[in-house]
All heavy atoms as a GROMACS GRO file, in nm:
protein
  482
    1MET      N    1   6.930  -1.932  22.076
    1MET     CA    2   6.882  -2.067  22.070
    1MET      C    3   6.942  -2.135  21.947
    1MET      O    4   6.963  -2.073  21.843
    1MET     CB    5   6.728  -2.060  22.058
    1MET     CG    6   6.661  -2.184  22.015
    1MET     SD    7   6.481  -2.170  22.011
    1MET     CE    8   6.452  -2.022  21.920
    2ARG      N    9   6.978  -2.261  21.965
    2ARG     CA   10   7.035  -2.340  21.858
    2ARG      C   11   6.950  -2.464  21.833
    2ARG      O   12   6.879  -2.511  21.923
    2ARG     CB   13   7.173  -2.390  21.899
    2ARG     CG   14   7.285  -2.302  21.860
    2ARG     CD   15   7.424  -2.366  21.882
    2ARG     NE   16   7.428  -2.497  21.939
    2ARG     CZ   17   7.472  -2.527  22.062
    2ARG    NH1   18   7.512  -2.433  22.141
    2ARG    NH2   19   7.476  -2.649  22.105
    3VAL      N   20   6.957  -2.514  21.712
    3VAL     CA   21   6.894  -2.641  21.676
    3VAL      C   22   7.005  -2.740  21.647
    3VAL      O   23   7.094  -2.713  21.566
    3VAL     CB   24   6.805  -2.625  21.553
    3VAL    CG1   25   6.745  -2.758  21.514
    3VAL    CG2   26   6.694  -2.524  21.579
    4ASN      N   27   7.003  -2.854  21.716
    4ASN     CA   28   7.099  -2.960  21.693
    4ASN      C   29   7.030  -3.079  21.630
    4ASN      O   30   6.922  -3.117  21.677
    4ASN     CB   31   7.166  -3.006  21.826
    4ASN     CG   32   7.263  -2.904  21.878
    4ASN    OD1   33   7.304  -2.811  21.810
    4ASN    ND2   34   7.299  -2.919  22.004
    5VAL      N   35   7.090  -3.133  21.531
    5VAL     CA   36   7.035  -3.250  21.460
    5VAL      C   37   7.131  -3.366  21.476
    5VAL      O   38   7.250  -3.354  21.450
    5VAL     CB   39   7.013  -3.220  21.312
    5VAL    CG1   40   6.961  -3.345  21.240
    5VAL    CG2   41   6.916  -3.104  21.292
    6ASP      N   42   7.075  -3.481  21.518
    6ASP     CA   43   7.152  -3.603  21.526
    6ASP      C   44   7.128  -3.676  21.395
    6ASP      O   45   7.026  -3.745  21.377
    6ASP     CB   46   7.106  -3.687  21.646
    6ASP     CG   47   7.188  -3.813  21.664
    6ASP    OD1   48   7.253  -3.857  21.566
    6ASP    OD2   49   7.182  -3.870  21.772
    7TYR      N   50   7.220  -3.659  21.303
    7TYR     CA   51   7.203  -3.714  21.168
    7TYR      C   52   7.203  -3.868  21.168
    7TYR      O   53   7.146  -3.928  21.077
    7TYR     CB   54   7.309  -3.660  21.073
    7TYR     CG   55   7.288  -3.513  21.043
    7TYR    CD1   56   7.362  -3.416  21.111
    7TYR    CD2   57   7.195  -3.472  20.949
    7TYR    CE1   58   7.342  -3.281  21.086
    7TYR    CE2   59   7.174  -3.338  20.926
    7TYR     CZ   60   7.247  -3.244  20.993
    7TYR     OH   61   7.225  -3.111  20.969
    8ALA      N   62   7.261  -3.928  21.268
    8ALA     CA   63   7.259  -4.076  21.279
    8ALA      C   64   7.117  -4.127  21.307
    8ALA      O   65   7.083  -4.240  21.268
    8ALA     CB   66   7.354  -4.123  21.387
    9LYS      N   67   7.035  -4.043  21.374
    9LYS     CA   68   6.897  -4.083  21.406
    9LYS      C   69   6.802  -4.047  21.293
    9LYS      O   70   6.694  -4.107  21.278
    9LYS     CB   71   6.850  -4.012  21.534
    9LYS     CG   72   6.913  -4.064  21.659
    9LYS     CD   73   6.852  -3.992  21.778
    9LYS     CE   74   6.904  -4.042  21.910
    9LYS     NZ   75   6.844  -3.969  22.022
   10CYS      N   76   6.834  -3.947  21.213
   10CYS     CA   77   6.744  -3.897  21.108
   10CYS      C   78   6.726  -4.002  21.000
   10CYS      O   79   6.823  -4.054  20.949
   10CYS     CB   80   6.800  -3.767  21.051
   10CYS     SG   81   6.697  -3.701  20.918
   11SER      N   82   6.599  -4.023  20.963
   11SER     CA   83   6.574  -4.118  20.853
   11SER      C   84   6.511  -4.050  20.732
   11SER      O   85   6.471  -4.118  20.638
   11SER     CB   86   6.484  -4.230  20.902
   11SER     OG   87   6.355  -4.177  20.932
   12GLY      N   88   6.503  -3.918  20.730
   12GLY     CA   89   6.454  -3.846  20.612
   12GLY      C   90   6.304  -3.853  20.593
   12GLY      O   91   6.257  -3.838  20.482
   13VAL      N   92   6.228  -3.869  20.700
   13VAL     CA   93   6.082  -3.874  20.692
   13VAL      C   94   6.025  -3.744  20.643
   13VAL      O   95   5.920  -3.741  20.581
   13VAL     CB   96   6.020  -3.917  20.828
   13VAL    CG1   97   5.872  -3.913  20.827
   13VAL    CG2   98   6.070  -4.054  20.868
   14ALA      N   99   6.088  -3.632  20.670
   14ALA     CA  100   6.054  -3.496  20.622
   14ALA      C  101   5.941  -3.430  20.700
   14ALA      O  102   5.888  -3.330  20.655
   14ALA     CB  103   6.021  -3.498  20.472
   15LEU      N  104   5.903  -3.481  20.816
   15LEU     CA  105   5.805  -3.415  20.897
   15LEU      C  106   5.858  -3.281  20.946
   15LEU      O  107   5.783  -3.185  20.958
   15LEU     CB  108   5.760  -3.504  21.010
   15LEU     CG  109   5.684  -3.631  20.971
   15LEU    CD1  110   5.653  -3.715  21.092
   15LEU    CD2  111   5.558  -3.596  20.894
   16CYS      N  112   5.988  -3.273  20.975
   16CYS     CA  113   6.048  -3.149  21.017
   16CYS      C  114   6.036  -3.043  20.906
   16CYS      O  115   6.006  -2.928  20.932
   16CYS     CB  116   6.191  -3.166  21.060
   16CYS     SG  117   6.301  -3.232  20.931
   17GLU      N  118   6.059  -3.085  20.784
   17GLU     CA  119   6.050  -2.993  20.672
   17GLU      C  120   5.906  -2.944  20.653
   17GLU      O  121   5.884  -2.829  20.624
   17GLU     CB  122   6.099  -3.061  20.542
   17GLU     CG  123   6.093  -2.969  20.424
   17GLU     CD  124   6.144  -3.036  20.296
   17GLU    OE1  125   6.150  -3.160  20.290
   17GLU    OE2  126   6.178  -2.961  20.206
   18ALA      N  127   5.809  -3.032  20.677
   18ALA     CA  128   5.671  -2.992  20.666
   18ALA      C  129   5.634  -2.887  20.772
   18ALA      O  130   5.558  -2.793  20.745
   18ALA     CB  131   5.579  -3.114  20.683
   19GLU      N  132   5.693  -2.898  20.890
   19GLU     CA  133   5.667  -2.803  21.001
   19GLU      C  134   5.746  -2.675  20.984
   19GLU      O  135   5.698  -2.566  21.021
   19GLU     CB  136   5.702  -2.868  21.135
   19GLU     CG  137   5.610  -2.978  21.176
   19GLU     CD  138   5.470  -2.929  21.215
   19GLU    OE1  139   5.452  -2.809  21.242
   19GLU    OE2  140   5.377  -3.011  21.214
   20ALA      N  141   5.867  -2.682  20.934
   20ALA     CA  142   5.955  -2.566  20.926
   20ALA      C  143   6.041  -2.572  20.801
   20ALA      O  144   6.161  -2.599  20.806
   20ALA     CB  145   6.043  -2.556  21.050
   21PRO      N  146   5.978  -2.546  20.684
   21PRO     CA  147   6.056  -2.558  20.557
   21PRO      C  148   6.169  -2.459  20.543
   21PRO      O  149   6.259  -2.480  20.461
   21PRO     CB  150   5.949  -2.539  20.451
   21PRO     CG  151   5.838  -2.468  20.519
   21PRO     CD  152   5.842  -2.510  20.664
   22ASP      N  153   6.169  -2.353  20.622
   22ASP     CA  154   6.277  -2.255  20.616
   22ASP      C  155   6.395  -2.296  20.704
   22ASP      O  156   6.501  -2.237  20.701
   22ASP     CB  157   6.231  -2.115  20.649
   22ASP     CG  158   6.172  -2.107  20.789
   22ASP    OD1  159   6.107  -2.204  20.835
   22ASP    OD2  160   6.185  -2.001  20.853
   23LEU      N  161   6.375  -2.404  20.785
   23LEU     CA  162   6.480  -2.450  20.875
   23LEU      C  163   6.540  -2.583  20.833
   23LEU      O  164   6.656  -2.611  20.858
   23LEU     CB  165   6.425  -2.464  21.017
   23LEU     CG  166   6.364  -2.342  21.083
   23LEU    CD1  167   6.312  -2.375  21.220
   23LEU    CD2  168   6.460  -2.227  21.086
   24PHE      N  169   6.458  -2.669  20.765
   24PHE     CA  170   6.502  -2.803  20.730
   24PHE      C  171   6.461  -2.836  20.587
   24PHE      O  172   6.356  -2.793  20.539
   24PHE     CB  173   6.440  -2.909  20.822
   24PHE     CG  174   6.464  -2.884  20.965
   24PHE    CD1  175   6.369  -2.822  21.045
   24PHE    CD2  176   6.587  -2.916  21.025
   24PHE    CE1  177   6.392  -2.798  21.180
   24PHE    CE2  178   6.611  -2.891  21.159
   24PHE     CZ  179   6.513  -2.831  21.238
   25GLU      N  180   6.545  -2.916  20.521
   25GLU     CA  181   6.514  -2.958  20.384
   25GLU      C  182   6.564  -3.101  20.366
   25GLU      O  183   6.682  -3.129  20.392
   25GLU     CB  184   6.583  -2.866  20.283
   25GLU     CG  185   6.557  -2.900  20.140
   25GLU     CD  186   6.628  -2.803  20.049
   25GLU    OE1  187   6.578  -2.692  20.031
   25GLU    OE2  188   6.738  -2.839  19.999
   26VAL      N  189   6.476  -3.189  20.321
   26VAL     CA  190   6.516  -3.327  20.294
   26VAL      C  191   6.557  -3.333  20.148
   26VAL      O  192   6.482  -3.292  20.059
   26VAL     CB  193   6.403  -3.427  20.327
   26VAL    CG1  194   6.447  -3.565  20.288
   26VAL    CG2  195   6.374  -3.422  20.477
   27GLN      N  196   6.678  -3.380  20.124
   27GLN     CA  197   6.734  -3.388  19.991
   27GLN      C  198   6.674  -3.506  19.915
   27GLN      O  199   6.611  -3.592  19.972
   27GLN     CB  200   6.886  -3.403  19.998
   27GLN     CG  201   6.955  -3.297  20.084
   27GLN     CD  202   6.941  -3.160  20.028
   27GLN    OE1  203   6.986  -3.132  19.922
   27GLN    NE2  204   6.875  -3.072  20.104
   28ASP      N  205   6.696  -3.508  19.783
   28ASP     CA  206   6.643  -3.615  19.699
   28ASP      C  207   6.694  -3.755  19.742
   28ASP      O  208   6.623  -3.854  19.723
   28ASP     CB  209   6.678  -3.592  19.555
   28ASP     CG  210   6.602  -3.473  19.496
   28ASP    OD1  211   6.496  -3.438  19.550
   28ASP    OD2  212   6.653  -3.416  19.398
   29ASP      N  213   6.811  -3.759  19.802
   29ASP     CA  214   6.867  -3.888  19.845
   29ASP      C  215   6.820  -3.929  19.984
   29ASP      O  216   6.863  -4.030  20.037
   29ASP     CB  217   7.021  -3.888  19.839
   29ASP     CG  218   7.083  -3.789  19.938
   29ASP    OD1  219   7.009  -3.719  20.010
   29ASP    OD2  220   7.207  -3.784  19.942
   30GLY      N  221   6.731  -3.850  20.043
   30GLY     CA  222   6.674  -3.883  20.173
   30GLY      C  223   6.748  -3.827  20.292
   30GLY      O  224   6.705  -3.844  20.406
   31THR      N  225   6.860  -3.760  20.268
   31THR     CA  226   6.933  -3.698  20.379
   31THR      C  227   6.872  -3.563  20.410
   31THR      O  228   6.820  -3.493  20.323
   31THR     CB  229   7.083  -3.683  20.347
   31THR    OG1  230   7.096  -3.600  20.230
   31THR    CG2  231   7.149  -3.818  20.323
   32MET      N  232   6.879  -3.526  20.536
   32MET     CA  233   6.825  -3.401  20.579
   32MET      C  234   6.934  -3.295  20.585
   32MET      O  235   7.044  -3.323  20.626
   32MET     CB  236   6.759  -3.414  20.718
   32MET     CG  237   6.671  -3.299  20.755
   32MET     SD  238   6.752  -3.173  20.848
   32MET     CE  239   6.758  -3.253  21.006
   33LYS      N  240   6.899  -3.176  20.541
   33LYS     CA  241   6.991  -3.063  20.549
   33LYS      C  242   6.931  -2.958  20.642
   33LYS      O  243   6.817  -2.917  20.623
   33LYS     CB  244   7.011  -3.003  20.409
   33LYS     CG  245   7.103  -2.884  20.406
   33LYS     CD  246   7.120  -2.835  20.262
   33LYS     CE  247   7.213  -2.716  20.259
   33LYS     NZ  248   7.224  -2.662  20.123
   34GLN      N  249   7.008  -2.919  20.741
   34GLN     CA  250   6.967  -2.815  20.834
   34GLN      C  251   7.005  -2.681  20.770
   34GLN      O  252   7.122  -2.657  20.740
   34GLN     CB  253   7.036  -2.834  20.968
   34GLN     CG  254   6.997  -2.733  21.071
   34GLN     CD  255   7.062  -2.760  21.206
   34GLN    OE1  256   7.118  -2.867  21.228
   34GLN    NE2  257   7.058  -2.665  21.291
   35LEU      N  258   6.908  -2.595  20.747
   35LEU     CA  259   6.931  -2.470  20.676
   35LEU      C  260   6.980  -2.357  20.768
   35LEU      O  261   7.050  -2.268  20.723
   35LEU     CB  262   6.805  -2.427  20.602
   35LEU     CG  263   6.750  -2.529  20.503
   35LEU    CD1  264   6.618  -2.482  20.447
   35LEU    CD2  265   6.850  -2.556  20.392
   36VAL      N  266   6.942  -2.363  20.896
   36VAL     CA  267   6.976  -2.261  20.992
   36VAL      C  268   7.013  -2.329  21.123
   36VAL      O  269   6.944  -2.420  21.166
   36VAL     CB  270   6.857  -2.165  21.016
   36VAL    CG1  271   6.892  -2.059  21.118
   36VAL    CG2  272   6.810  -2.099  20.887
   37GLU      N  273   7.122  -2.286  21.188
   37GLU     CA  274   7.161  -2.344  21.314
   37GLU      C  275   7.118  -2.258  21.431
   37GLU      O  276   7.062  -2.306  21.529
   37GLU     CB  277   7.313  -2.366  21.319
   37GLU     CG  278   7.355  -2.439  21.445
   37GLU     CD  279   7.503  -2.469  21.446
   37GLU    OE1  280   7.558  -2.502  21.339
   37GLU    OE2  281   7.564  -2.463  21.554
   38ARG      N  282   7.146  -2.128  21.425
   38ARG     CA  283   7.107  -2.035  21.534
   38ARG      C  284   6.975  -1.966  21.492
   38ARG      O  285   6.964  -1.917  21.384
   38ARG     CB  286   7.217  -1.935  21.555
   38ARG     CG  287   7.337  -1.996  21.617
   38ARG     CD  288   7.421  -1.891  21.690
   38ARG     NE  289   7.528  -1.953  21.764
   38ARG     CZ  290   7.516  -1.992  21.888
   38ARG    NH1  291   7.403  -1.978  21.953
   38ARG    NH2  292   7.619  -2.048  21.950
   39LEU      N  293   6.884  -1.963  21.590
   39LEU     CA  294   6.754  -1.906  21.562
   39LEU      C  295   6.720  -1.795  21.659
   39LEU      O  296   6.762  -1.797  21.774
   39LEU     CB  297   6.642  -2.013  21.582
   39LEU     CG  298   6.660  -2.142  21.501
   39LEU    CD1  299   6.554  -2.240  21.544
   39LEU    CD2  300   6.648  -2.114  21.354
   40GLY      N  301   6.640  -1.700  21.612
   40GLY     CA  302   6.586  -1.598  21.699
   40GLY      C  303   6.458  -1.651  21.762
   40GLY      O  304   6.402  -1.753  21.722
   41GLU      N  305   6.408  -1.577  21.860
   41GLU     CA  306   6.285  -1.616  21.929
   41GLU      C  307   6.167  -1.628  21.833
   41GLU      O  308   6.075  -1.706  21.858
   41GLU     CB  309   6.250  -1.516  22.041
   41GLU     CG  310   6.320  -1.545  22.171
   41GLU     CD  311   6.287  -1.683  22.229
   41GLU    OE1  312   6.169  -1.721  22.234
   41GLU    OE2  313   6.382  -1.749  22.268
   42ASP      N  314   6.171  -1.553  21.724
   42ASP     CA  315   6.060  -1.555  21.630
   42ASP      C  316   6.046  -1.690  21.560
   42ASP      O  317   5.941  -1.719  21.502
   42ASP     CB  318   6.074  -1.443  21.525
   42ASP     CG  319   6.202  -1.454  21.446
   42ASP    OD1  320   6.308  -1.491  21.506
   42ASP    OD2  321   6.199  -1.423  21.325
   43ARG      N  322   6.148  -1.773  21.563
   43ARG     CA  323   6.144  -1.906  21.498
   43ARG      C  324   6.127  -2.020  21.595
   43ARG      O  325   6.125  -2.136  21.562
   43ARG     CB  326   6.269  -1.928  21.414
   43ARG     CG  327   6.291  -1.824  21.304
   43ARG     CD  328   6.173  -1.811  21.208
   43ARG     NE  329   6.147  -1.939  21.144
   43ARG     CZ  330   6.022  -1.985  21.122
   43ARG    NH1  331   5.917  -1.920  21.154
   43ARG    NH2  332   6.005  -2.104  21.064
   44ARG      N  333   6.118  -1.987  21.726
   44ARG     CA  334   6.108  -2.090  21.828
   44ARG      C  335   5.991  -2.185  21.805
   44ARG      O  336   6.006  -2.308  21.812
   44ARG     CB  337   6.095  -2.028  21.968
   44ARG     CG  338   6.079  -2.134  22.077
   44ARG     CD  339   6.060  -2.075  22.216
   44ARG     NE  340   6.178  -2.012  22.264
   44ARG     CZ  341   6.281  -2.080  22.321
   44ARG    NH1  342   6.275  -2.208  22.339
   44ARG    NH2  343   6.386  -2.014  22.364
   45GLU      N  344   5.874  -2.132  21.782
   45GLU     CA  345   5.753  -2.217  21.766
   45GLU      C  346   5.770  -2.317  21.650
   45GLU      O  347   5.741  -2.434  21.663
   45GLU     CB  348   5.632  -2.128  21.742
   45GLU     CG  349   5.503  -2.207  21.746
   45GLU     CD  350   5.381  -2.117  21.736
   45GLU    OE1  351   5.388  -2.004  21.785
   45GLU    OE2  352   5.281  -2.164  21.682
   46ALA      N  353   5.824  -2.270  21.538
   46ALA     CA  354   5.845  -2.359  21.423
   46ALA      C  355   5.950  -2.466  21.454
   46ALA      O  356   5.933  -2.582  21.420
   46ALA     CB  357   5.885  -2.278  21.302
   47ALA      N  358   6.058  -2.426  21.523
   47ALA     CA  359   6.163  -2.521  21.557
   47ALA      C  360   6.113  -2.627  21.655
   47ALA      O  361   6.140  -2.746  21.641
   47ALA     CB  362   6.284  -2.448  21.616
   48GLU      N  363   6.034  -2.584  21.753
   48GLU     CA  364   5.980  -2.677  21.850
   48GLU      C  365   5.880  -2.772  21.785
   48GLU      O  366   5.875  -2.890  21.815
   48GLU     CB  367   5.914  -2.602  21.966
   48GLU     CG  368   6.018  -2.539  22.058
   48GLU     CD  369   5.957  -2.457  22.170
   48GLU    OE1  370   5.836  -2.428  22.167
   48GLU    OE2  371   6.035  -2.419  22.265
   49ALA      N  372   5.800  -2.721  21.690
   49ALA     CA  373   5.705  -2.806  21.619
   49ALA      C  374   5.778  -2.910  21.533
   49ALA      O  375   5.739  -3.027  21.528
   49ALA     CB  376   5.614  -2.719  21.529
   50ALA      N  377   5.887  -2.868  21.471
   50ALA     CA  378   5.966  -2.962  21.392
   50ALA      C  379   6.030  -3.069  21.479
   50ALA      O  380   6.025  -3.187  21.445
   50ALA     CB  381   6.076  -2.885  21.317
   51ALA      N  382   6.083  -3.028  21.594
   51ALA     CA  383   6.142  -3.124  21.688
   51ALA      C  384   6.036  -3.222  21.739
   51ALA      O  385   6.062  -3.343  21.745
   51ALA     CB  386   6.210  -3.053  21.803
   52ALA      N  387   5.920  -3.172  21.771
   52ALA     CA  388   5.814  -3.258  21.824
   52ALA      C  389   5.762  -3.354  21.716
   52ALA      O  390   5.717  -3.465  21.750
   52ALA     CB  391   5.700  -3.173  21.877
   53SER      N  392   5.766  -3.313  21.589
   53SER     CA  393   5.717  -3.398  21.482
   53SER      C  394   5.808  -3.514  21.444
   53SER      O  395   5.766  -3.609  21.380
   53SER     CB  396   5.688  -3.314  21.358
   53SER     OG  397   5.808  -3.278  21.294
   54CYS      N  398   5.935  -3.506  21.483
   54CYS     CA  399   6.035  -3.606  21.445
   54CYS      C  400   6.008  -3.738  21.520
   54CYS      O  401   6.022  -3.743  21.642
   54CYS     CB  402   6.175  -3.558  21.472
   54CYS     SG  403   6.299  -3.678  21.424
   55PRO      N  404   5.973  -3.844  21.448
   55PRO     CA  405   5.947  -3.973  21.514
   55PRO      C  406   6.074  -4.038  21.571
   55PRO      O  407   6.063  -4.128  21.654
   55PRO     CB  408   5.885  -4.059  21.403
   55PRO     CG  409   5.934  -4.000  21.276
   55PRO     CD  410   5.952  -3.855  21.302
   56TYR      N  411   6.190  -3.991  21.532
   56TYR     CA  412   6.316  -4.048  21.580
   56TYR      C  413   6.387  -3.961  21.680
   56TYR      O  414   6.499  -3.990  21.722
   56TYR     CB  415   6.407  -4.080  21.460
   56TYR     CG  416   6.342  -4.177  21.367
   56TYR    CD1  417   6.278  -4.133  21.250
   56TYR    CD2  418   6.341  -4.312  21.398
   56TYR    CE1  419   6.213  -4.225  21.168
   56TYR    CE2  420   6.276  -4.404  21.317
   56TYR     CZ  421   6.213  -4.360  21.200
   56TYR     OH  422   6.146  -4.446  21.120
   57GLN      N  423   6.323  -3.849  21.718
   57GLN     CA  424   6.378  -3.756  21.815
   57GLN      C  425   6.522  -3.712  21.778
   57GLN      O  426   6.610  -3.707  21.862
   57GLN     CB  427   6.373  -3.812  21.956
   57GLN     CG  428   6.231  -3.844  21.998
   57GLN     CD  429   6.223  -3.907  22.134
   57GLN    OE1  430   6.315  -3.976  22.177
   57GLN    NE2  431   6.113  -3.884  22.200
   58ALA      N  432   6.539  -3.682  21.650
   58ALA     CA  433   6.671  -3.643  21.600
   58ALA      C  434   6.698  -3.495  21.614
   58ALA      O  435   6.813  -3.451  21.594
   58ALA     CB  436   6.682  -3.685  21.454
   59ILE      N  437   6.599  -3.416  21.647
   59ILE     CA  438   6.613  -3.270  21.656
   59ILE      C  439   6.597  -3.227  21.799
   59ILE      O  440   6.498  -3.259  21.865
   59ILE     CB  441   6.505  -3.202  21.567
   59ILE    CG1  442   6.519  -3.247  21.421
   59ILE    CG2  443   6.518  -3.049  21.579
   59ILE    CD1  444   6.406  -3.202  21.334
   60LYS      N  445   6.692  -3.148  21.844
   60LYS     CA  446   6.688  -3.094  21.981
   60LYS      C  447   6.705  -2.941  21.975
   60LYS      O  448   6.789  -2.890  21.899
   60LYS     CB  449   6.803  -3.152  22.066
   60LYS     CG  450   6.802  -3.301  22.080
   60LYS     CD  451   6.689  -3.349  22.165
   60LYS     CE  452   6.698  -3.500  22.183
   60LYS     NZ  453   6.573  -3.564  22.194
   61ILE      N  454   6.630  -2.873  22.060
   61ILE     CA  455   6.641  -2.729  22.075
   61ILE      C  456   6.735  -2.705  22.194
   61ILE      O  457   6.708  -2.760  22.304
   61ILE     CB  458   6.507  -2.660  22.098
   61ILE    CG1  459   6.405  -2.703  21.992
   61ILE    CG2  460   6.522  -2.509  22.105
   61ILE    CD1  461   6.440  -2.670  21.851
   62VAL      N  462   6.837  -2.625  22.177
   62VAL     CA  463   6.933  -2.596  22.282
   62VAL      C  464   6.931  -2.448  22.309
   62VAL      O  465   6.952  -2.367  22.216
   62VAL     CB  466   7.075  -2.644  22.242
   62VAL    CG1  467   7.175  -2.613  22.351
   62VAL    CG2  468   7.076  -2.792  22.208
   63GLU      N  469   6.913  -2.409  22.433
   63GLU     CA  470   6.919  -2.268  22.470
   63GLU      C  471   7.066  -2.227  22.472
   63GLU      O  472   7.150  -2.295  22.527
   63GLU     CB  473   6.857  -2.245  22.607
   63GLU     CG  474   6.709  -2.284  22.612
   63GLU     CD  475   6.622  -2.210  22.515
   63GLU    OE1  476   6.646  -2.090  22.488
   63GLU    OE2  477   6.524  -2.269  22.465
   64ALA      N  478   7.093  -2.112  22.412
   64ALA     CA  479   7.232  -2.064  22.409
   64ALA      C  480   7.240  -1.919  22.453
   64ALA      O  481   7.152  -1.846  22.440
   64ALA     CB  482   7.289  -2.081  22.271
   0.00000   0.00000   0.00000
């Protein structure tokens, strides 16, 4: 499973970081940094929660 981020849609609200701080980090300048691209099944719930929390739908879970 992969996590794809559309950085053009991301506004740095940080809800993804609140849901999955080991996967996403919002920098001091408001840009988001994706910490992990490929995930194991054990991180699915956190990744899905982060994607669902994004008000701009900038995070997508892709099965690989």
